[in-house]
C-alpha positions, -999 to 999 in steps of 0.1 A, spaced: -501 -449 643 -497 -458 604 -503 -491 589 -479 -505 562 -497 -483 534 -491 -450 555 -530 -450 565 -535 -432 597 -549 -454 622 -548 -434 654 -533 -409 677 -516 -414 709 -514 -380 732 -488 -373 759 -518 -377 784 -525 -412 773 -490 -422 775 -484 -408 809 -516 -425 822 -512 -458 808 -480 -479 815 -495 -513 802 -511 -524 769 -504 -519 733 -503 -488 714 -534 -498 697 -553 -502 729 -544 -467 743 -546 -447 709 -575 -425 698 -588 -443 669 -601 -421 638 -585 -389 648 -597 -356 631 -583 -351 598 -583 -326 569 -577 -331 533 -551 -313 515 -576 -293 493 -598 -281 523 -599 -241 525 -575 -225 548 -603 -206 566 -619 -238 575 -588 -252 591 -581 -218 610 -618 -219 622 -613 -255 635 -582 -246 653 -599 -216 668 -630 -235 679 -614 -268 692 -579 -257 701 -561 -288 692 -522 -287 692 -520 -307 658 -542 -319 631 -535 -347 606 -536 -341 569 -547 -373 551 -559 -383 515 -595 -395 511 -580 -432 514 -565 -420 548 -529 -418 537 -509 -394 557 -498 -362 540 -487 -341 567 -492 -325 600 -507 -290 608 -494 -274 642 -515 -247 660 -486 -223 661 -483 -223 622 -520 -219 617 -522 -190 640 -490 -174 624 -503 -177 589 -538 -163 595 -531 -127 598 -510 -125 565 -535 -147 550 -510 -174 541 -515 -210 543 -489 -230 564 -469 -256 548 -478 -291 563 -450 -308 579 -440 -341 564 
């Protein structure tokens, strides 16, 4: 969820949507999801994906403004070649 300034407020997973049929998005979202800044070294991002196994991780500015979204398959595909994946906008 984004506010009017494109600041990331939270995330709603498929599991949450399937388990809750009532309430507002704000009530069922995960507040403050894990994010990375655009200038974080790729190795740190790769290690996070390898350790925590998320499907996606948000990329935001220090003010919380959404910049992009990294997908697990893109990070895993980029690692062996030493490339950094482009964020999805």
